[in-house]
N, C-alpha and C positions, 0 to 999 in steps of 0.2 A: 348776552348770548351773542351765538356767532352768526353773522347774517354772509354766506357763501352764495353765491352765483356760479354755478355749474357750468362744465361745455370748454375749460380754458386747458390749454395741455402745460403741462410744468416740464421746466425748461431752465437750467444752471447748475450752480454749486451752493451748497451750506455745507456746516460745520455741525457735526454733531455735538450735542450736550456732553458732561461728564453724566455717569449714573447716579440715578435716583437710587438705586437697591443697592450700588456699594457707599454712596456718600451717608445713608440712615445708620449701617452697622458700624462705619468707621468713628464718625463723630460719636455716637454711643462709646467708642474704645476708644476716645480721648478722654474718656473719665479717670481712666485706668491708671496714669501713670503720675498724675496729678501737677503735670507740668505743663509747658505752652507747644500746643502742636498744630504749624502749619499746614492746610493744606488747599489741594489748587485744582481746579474745573469742579467746584460744589455747583451745581445747577442752581438756578435761582427761580424755584419752583414753590409750590405752595407746603408740602409736606415738608423739605428743609426749612421752612420758617418755623411750623410747629415744633422741630425738633431744636433749633435754636432757642425757641421761646422755652421750652422744658428743660435744656442746658443752663440758661440763664436763671430760671428759677431755682437750679439745681446750687446756684454759686460760681456757675463758670463766667470769664470775663471774656467778651466772643469781639472780634473785631471783622470785619466783612467787607472787602471790597471788591465790587461786581465778584467774579468766580471764587475769588482769594478766603477762606476765611482763617483765622488764627485763636484757634481753642485754648484758653491757659484754666488746665482746672485745678488748677494749687486750692483756690477759695471754695471749693465745692464741699459743701458740709452736712448735704442734706438727702436724705434715700430715697423721701416721698416724693412720687409722682404726680402733679395733678391730674385730680380725674378727668376735669374737661378738657384739657391737650391729650392726654392718653386717648380719649375718647373720639379723637380726632383722626388720628394715625396708627393704623395697626402695627407699623413699625416699631412705635418706641417699646413694644415688648423686651427687644434686645438692650434695653435701658437693663435688664431686671441683671442679666450674667455681669454685666460691669459692675453696679451695684453692689452686686455681692461680693467680685473680687476686690473691692478698694473699700469697703464697710462691713462687709456681712451682714449684711440686713439691707432689704427693698419692703417698698410698699406701693403697688400699682393695682390700680383697675382694669377690668378685661377691655381690651384694646377694641377700638374703633375702625374706622376705614370704609374702603368696598363694600356693598354688600353683594357677595358674591359666590355665597353658600358659607358652612361650617368651617373654618379653620380651627379647630380646636386645638390649645397650649399645652393638651397633656406631654405630649414629647418633651416639651420645655420641660414642664416640672419634674416629668418622671427621669429624665437625665439629670436634673440638677439635685436631685432626692439622691440618685447616686453616691453624688459627691458631698451630702452631707447637709443640705441644707433641707430644712423642716419649713411646711408650708401649713398656713391656717387660712381660713375664709370667713367673709363677715361684709353685709353692710355693702357689696359689690368690688371690696378689696381682696386682692392677694397677699397675705403677709408672708413674705419668706424672710428664713434667717439661718444662720450657721455660726457654731462657736470658731469653726475653721472648714475652709474647702480643701478637699481631700481628690488629689486625683483617681479616677474610677477607671473601668472599662465599661464603656458604653453600645452596646446595639439599639440602634434606631429601626423602629417598625417600618417608619417611612423616610426617604430623605427628605426628609425637611428643611428648606431654609433658615428658617427662624430659630429653629431649634439647632442647627447646627452652628449656627452664629452665636447663640445664648451661653451653649454648650464650652464654645470656642472663646470666650470674652472669661467667662469663669474659673478654664483652665489656665489661663494667662499665670495667675497668683496663687493657683491652688498649689498645696501642698503636694510633693511625687508626680506620678505620670497620667496623663488622662489620655486614652486612647478613644475613638468616636467610631465607629464601623457604622458601613451604609450609610455615608452622609451625603450630604445634597453637595453636587459636583459643579455647580455655577459660577462661572469668571468673579462673580461678586464675593463667591465663598475665596476663592484665591485672590482676592484684591485685600480683604479683611487680613487675611494671612499675611501680606505682602507690607501692612502697615502695622499689624504688630512686631512682626521680626523687626521692621524699622525701629521700634521700639525697645527691642531690645527682649522681645519674647520668643522663644525657641519651639516653633511651630514645623509641624512638616506633613505633606501629604495631601494641603488641599488641590482637589482636583483631580481626586482618587476616589477611593473608596473609604479609606481609612487616614484619619489623621490622627498624627500624636502629638501631645504638647506637653512639653517637661517645664513642669510649674517653676516661677523664681518670686522672687521679693521684690516689695514695689521699690526697693533703691537700687534694682538691678536695672530699674525700667529707667527711657530717657526720652527728652524732647525728641518730638519727631521734626524737621527742620523744612521739609518741604517734599510734601508727598500728592502725588497727582492723581486725581480719582481717574480708572479706565472708562471708556465712551460708553455713550448705553447703549445697548443693543437694541433694546426694544425701541427706542424713538430712532434709531437709524432703522428699525424695519418698517416701523411705520414710516416715514419719508419715503423708502422705497415704493410699499406697496400704494402710496399717494400717487408716486409716479406712474405704476402699475395700471391704474385705474386711469388714469389721463393721457394713455400712450406717452407720454413723456420721455424726458431724456435727461437725467440727472447726477450730480457726481458729486457724493458723498464725502467729506473730509474727516478727520478725528475719529476712525472707526476702523476697528480689529478685525479684519475678516472670519477669522475662524471662529468669534463670538457668534455671528449671525449666518455662520452656515445652512442649519437648521432651514432659516428662513429662506436663505439662498438657494438653497436646494431647490425648494418647491415653487420658487417663483422662477426658474430654470424651466423645471417639470409644466408649469403654465406656459413656457414660450419666452420668456423673458430673455432679453442679451444682458450677458452682467460681465463684468471685467475688473480684477480685484489686484489690486498694485501699489503698493509702500502708502500702506495707509489709507488707500481712495478707495471706494467700489463706484463704479461708473455701472449706471442700468437704463436701456430704454428698450422700446418695443418697436418692433415693425412688421410688424404681423398681428393677425385675429388670437387673443390667448385661449385657450384651450381650459376645460373643467380640472378637476381634480378626484378620480377614484376614490380616493381614500386620503383622509388630514387627520392625525391625529397628535392630540396634545401630551406632552410627558415631560415629567422631568428632563435637565439638561444631562445630554445633550441630544434630549428629542426636539419636537418642536414646540415653542413656549407658549403655555398657555395664556402667558400676555397678549400675544399675538393672533391670538383665535378670533376674537371680534372684528379689528380691522381686515385678516381674509375672507371671513366672510363676506364682508362688503363689496371685497374683489370678487367674488365667487357669486356675486349676487349678478354682475354684470358679465359674463361669459358663457358664450353657448355650451351646452350640455347642465349634464346633473353631477354634481360635488356632494359627497360625502363627508361629514366633519365630526368627528369624533372628540368628545371635552373627557378628561379621563382622572383629571386635578382637582376641579372646582364642581360642584354638582349645581349650582345655581348661578352657572355663567353664559345665560343665552338671552340675559333681558334685551339686549341691544336687537333679537329678531323681532318683536314686535315693533320698536321704532324704525327698523328698517324696512319693514312690510308695509307701515306707511306711506314709504316711498314708492311702494310699488313693487318690493325684491320678494320672488316665491320661492319662500323657507317654513318645512312644516320641522317641527321638535318631535323627537319621540324618544325620551328618557334624556340619556346622556349623548345622541347621535340627533345633529341637524341634516336634513336635505334639504340641498339649495340649488335650485331649477333657475340657472340662468336667465334675464329678460331684456327686452332690446336695449329699455333704458329703463331708469331711475327718476323719478321727478319731486321736485322741490315738496319740502314739506313742514311742518311745526314740528320739532321733535326735540326728546329729551334726554341727555345723557344720564344714565342711572347707576353708572361709574366710571373710573378712567378708562380705562382702555373702552369700553363703550363710546365713552365720546369718543377718542382717537376713531372708531368706527363711524359714527357719523359725520364725521367731518369728513374723511374719504369717500363715501357715500355721496354726500353733496357736491365733491368734486368734480362728479362724474357725470348729475341731478341735471335734469331739464330745468329752468326756472331756477328759482331762489329757494334755500334754506333756512330756514330758522333752527337753529341748535342750541337750545336751554338745558342748564346743569354746569356751566363754565366751571365754576369753583371744582368739579370731579377732574376735570382736564386738567387745571393750575396746579392740578397735586402731582403730574407730573410730567408734563412739559413745559419748557420753558421758551416763550414767546414762539407759538405754534403756528401763531395768526403773522406774528412777520415772515418765518421763515416759508412757510405757505406762499407770501405776496410777493417776496423776494424770487420765488421762482414762477410767479405769475399769476397765480390763485386769485383768483377775486373774494377776500374776505374779510371782513373787517368785525370789530366788537365793539359792541351796544351796552352799556348800561343797563 
């Protein structure tokens, strides 16, 4: 658990980790070329450890040196992903597209991860089926196979990040042209495109509504000698909100301001002072912050659902009433009950949270039920009176690298106890 004594003002400079949500599909993509791939700024988090274990099981040779990973997929000869590892991490589903591209078959179980509501993979399966993949199900497994992946014109019913990534990975070695419409536009999609193109793929359009992939042969793909993962925009947003709730003054380095603009816009609306220049974001608070009439989560470039929980913690401490609407996942308010244990005034009506600011939060024993809920509880604890004990550290470590050390470096009183 984390033990946090609230009331300290955060001050100082920290470097933002590499993106979790970029690293996972890019590591899956390393299967495609059957060569050595050198990837920098891979965060040291639990989800990456699980993906590394899966790749090793499949036959990849992996060297890790701090945040540098070398993945040699030349000896990958297995297309069955172990069930116990698949259940630990939802993002492992993106391995399906890469394995189908490399071997024409894959066996995966239904993925696990955070319990934040139904995240069906039907869009993945529907898109891959249009490319010639046949699916079977039994005993909790999905069996996918194809004699030949063929390019297709695919329209996603919803701009799903995972489905976009899976179809992109399958399209690299498919015969002909694959066009994906109504795709996710997240920066992590652009990062995956850039990595695949460095490998020798021919992909255009990431970051727009439509992605076009000209299929190639595996012999056309080369090793990726030095690729750097983009900064983690959700980690950046988490530290900015932590500074805001403590009336702090921090500088973030290794951050792309454009990627966190939806978060910066809401923090500015609340009264935070923010400056961005040369890969650095400065945030400070010099007056009481105000509530938000409306905060609605949306696919990128809207406000990210992954920042909803941290923002709820912050809004719990400001004067006035805020309305927060979750449109992406239907079961993503589990942290509200834990925040109430700390004195927050939050009522939930369907996918809407009504948050009335309180004078102060108080320390309590709380439990992180998922990754971003854990971040929210840490943020609330930083501003709470007394000590807060946050259980469920395993969820938080899925996505944040050394969060306790980073916060401590900014002046927070936080320790981790086994």
